[in-house]
C-alpha positions as CSV (number, residue, x, y, z in Angstrom):
1,M,3.2,75.8,-29.8
2,Q,6.1,74.8,-32.0
3,R,5.4,74.1,-35.7
4,I,6.6,71.0,-37.6
5,L,6.3,70.9,-41.4
6,I,6.3,67.3,-42.7
7,D,6.8,66.4,-46.3
8,M,4.6,63.7,-47.8
9,D,6.4,61.7,-50.6
10,E,9.2,59.5,-49.4
11,V,8.5,60.7,-45.8
12,I,5.0,59.5,-44.9
13,A,4.0,58.1,-48.2
14,D,6.1,55.5,-50.2
15,P,5.9,56.2,-53.9
16,M,9.3,54.6,-54.5
17,G,8.2,51.4,-52.8
18,E,5.0,51.3,-54.7
19,M,6.8,51.9,-58.0
20,I,9.3,49.1,-57.2
21,R,6.5,46.7,-56.3
22,W,4.6,47.5,-59.6
23,Y,7.8,47.3,-61.7
24,N,8.7,43.9,-60.2
25,D,5.1,42.7,-60.9
26,Q,5.3,43.9,-64.5
27,Y,8.9,43.1,-65.4
28,G,10.1,40.6,-62.7
29,S,13.1,42.6,-61.8
30,E,14.2,45.2,-59.3
31,P,15.6,48.6,-60.0
32,D,19.3,49.3,-59.2
33,K,19.2,51.2,-55.9
34,A,22.8,52.2,-56.3
35,R,21.8,54.4,-59.3
36,M,19.0,56.2,-57.4
37,I,21.3,59.0,-56.1
38,G,19.6,62.3,-56.9
39,S,16.3,60.6,-58.1
40,W,15.0,57.2,-57.5
41,V,13.7,57.1,-61.0
42,K,17.3,56.8,-62.2
43,G,17.4,53.3,-60.6
44,F,15.1,51.9,-63.3
45,P,16.5,50.9,-66.7
46,E,16.9,54.0,-68.9
47,E,14.5,52.8,-71.5
48,H,11.8,52.5,-68.8
49,Q,12.3,55.9,-67.1
50,P,9.9,57.8,-69.4
51,M,7.2,55.1,-68.6
52,I,8.0,55.5,-64.8
53,M,7.5,59.3,-65.1
54,E,4.2,58.9,-67.0
55,R,3.0,56.5,-64.3
56,I,3.9,59.1,-61.6
57,K,2.1,61.8,-63.5
58,A,-1.1,59.7,-64.1
59,P,-4.3,60.3,-62.1
60,G,-4.6,57.8,-59.3
61,F,-0.9,57.1,-58.7
62,F,-0.7,59.0,-55.4
63,R,-4.0,57.8,-54.1
64,H,-3.0,54.3,-53.1
65,L,0.5,54.6,-51.9
66,P,1.8,52.6,-48.9
67,V,2.2,54.5,-45.6
68,M,5.7,54.6,-44.2
69,E,6.1,52.3,-41.1
70,D,5.0,53.9,-37.8
71,A,4.1,57.2,-39.5
72,V,0.4,57.2,-38.5
73,D,1.1,56.5,-34.8
74,V,4.0,59.0,-34.5
75,L,2.2,61.8,-36.5
76,R,-0.9,61.3,-34.3
77,R,1.2,61.9,-31.2
78,L,3.1,64.8,-32.8
79,N,-0.2,66.4,-33.6
80,E,-1.2,66.4,-29.9
81,R,2.0,68.3,-28.9
82,Y,2.9,70.4,-31.9
83,E,1.3,72.4,-34.6
84,V,1.8,70.0,-37.5
85,F,1.4,70.8,-41.2
86,I,1.8,68.3,-44.1
87,V,3.5,70.2,-46.9
88,S,3.9,68.7,-50.3
89,A,5.2,70.2,-53.5
90,A,2.3,68.8,-55.4
91,M,2.2,71.2,-58.3
92,E,4.9,69.3,-60.1
93,F,2.3,66.6,-60.5
94,P,-1.0,68.4,-60.8
95,N,-3.0,65.1,-61.0
96,S,-1.7,64.3,-57.5
97,L,-3.6,67.1,-55.8
98,K,-6.9,65.3,-55.1
99,D,-5.1,62.0,-54.7
100,K,-2.8,63.4,-52.0
101,Y,-5.7,65.0,-50.1
102,D,-7.8,61.9,-50.2
103,W,-4.9,59.7,-49.2
104,L,-4.1,62.0,-46.2
105,M,-7.8,62.0,-45.1
106,E,-7.9,58.2,-45.3
107,H,-4.6,57.5,-43.4
108,F,-4.3,60.6,-41.2
109,P,-7.9,61.5,-40.4
110,F,-6.8,63.4,-37.3
111,F,-5.5,66.2,-39.5
112,T,-7.8,68.9,-40.7
113,W,-7.8,70.4,-44.2
114,K,-6.2,73.4,-42.6
115,Q,-3.1,71.4,-41.8
116,I,-2.4,70.5,-45.4
117,A,-0.4,72.7,-47.8
118,L,-0.2,71.3,-51.3
119,T,2.1,73.9,-53.0
120,G,4.5,74.6,-55.8
121,S,7.3,75.8,-53.5
122,K,8.0,75.1,-49.9
123,D,9.7,78.5,-49.6
124,L,6.2,79.8,-48.9
125,V,5.9,78.0,-45.5
126,Y,7.5,78.6,-42.2
127,G,7.9,76.6,-39.0
128,D,10.3,75.6,-36.3
129,F,11.2,72.2,-37.8
130,M,10.9,70.7,-41.3
131,I,11.2,67.0,-42.1
132,D,11.8,66.4,-45.9
133,D,13.7,64.1,-48.1
134,H,14.9,66.8,-50.6
135,V,17.7,69.2,-49.7
136,K,16.2,71.8,-52.2
137,N,13.3,72.1,-49.7
138,L,15.5,72.4,-46.6
139,K,18.3,74.7,-47.8
140,N,16.4,78.0,-47.4
141,F,14.3,76.8,-44.5
142,K,14.7,79.2,-41.5
143,G,14.0,76.7,-38.8
144,K,15.7,73.4,-37.9
145,P,15.8,71.1,-41.0
146,Y,15.8,67.3,-40.8
147,L,16.6,65.2,-43.9
148,Y,14.4,62.1,-44.0
149,T,16.6,59.3,-45.4
150,S,15.6,57.9,-48.8
151,A,17.5,56.0,-51.5
152,H,18.0,59.2,-53.6
153,N,19.7,61.2,-50.7
154,L,22.1,58.7,-49.2
155,T,25.2,60.7,-50.2
156,V,23.9,64.0,-48.9
157,T,25.8,65.4,-45.9
158,G,25.4,68.5,-43.7
159,Y,21.9,67.7,-42.3
160,D,20.7,65.9,-39.2
161,R,18.9,62.8,-40.5
162,I,15.8,61.0,-39.5
163,N,15.9,57.4,-40.7
164,S,12.5,56.2,-39.5
165,W,9.4,57.4,-37.7
166,K,10.5,55.7,-34.5
167,E,13.6,57.8,-34.7
168,A,11.5,60.9,-35.2
169,A,9.5,60.0,-32.1
170,D,12.8,59.8,-30.1
171,I,13.6,63.3,-31.3
172,F,10.3,65.1,-30.9
173,L,8.4,63.1,-28.3
174,K,10.9,62.6,-25.5
């Protein structure tokens, strides 16, 4: 059975969308998406970026994120045909570990705890395919990498892209 490794943030969970929603509620304005290249945090006003990072690092932030459209349905079907692992570089934000696990169990209850790898480096995992929004996680991957499109990676070239979970279904569930 082929193995698919799937990132969490900006791939199946939407931390950027949640932060934009919160920021708009608090400040009545939107970040500048054109400045998000490299990191979506850069789209927020410079004086608010430290606050944005503190919010990301705070306990609870990753627990209530929106789910990317069609992710639940497509991942359920992928899980029936592939060996699927959710792989998230969670150690950068240690408070996220329990939040991410609880979030996954709530929204993707068809995965077992054995299918979740919360790690510091994705170089530790192997598979046939990887879907991730960060090139740093794809560049040393030995299988077939797919770049999941996000505001911060719009200028990246050299990778096959997945722009939505419907598109992923077209690739993997033909």
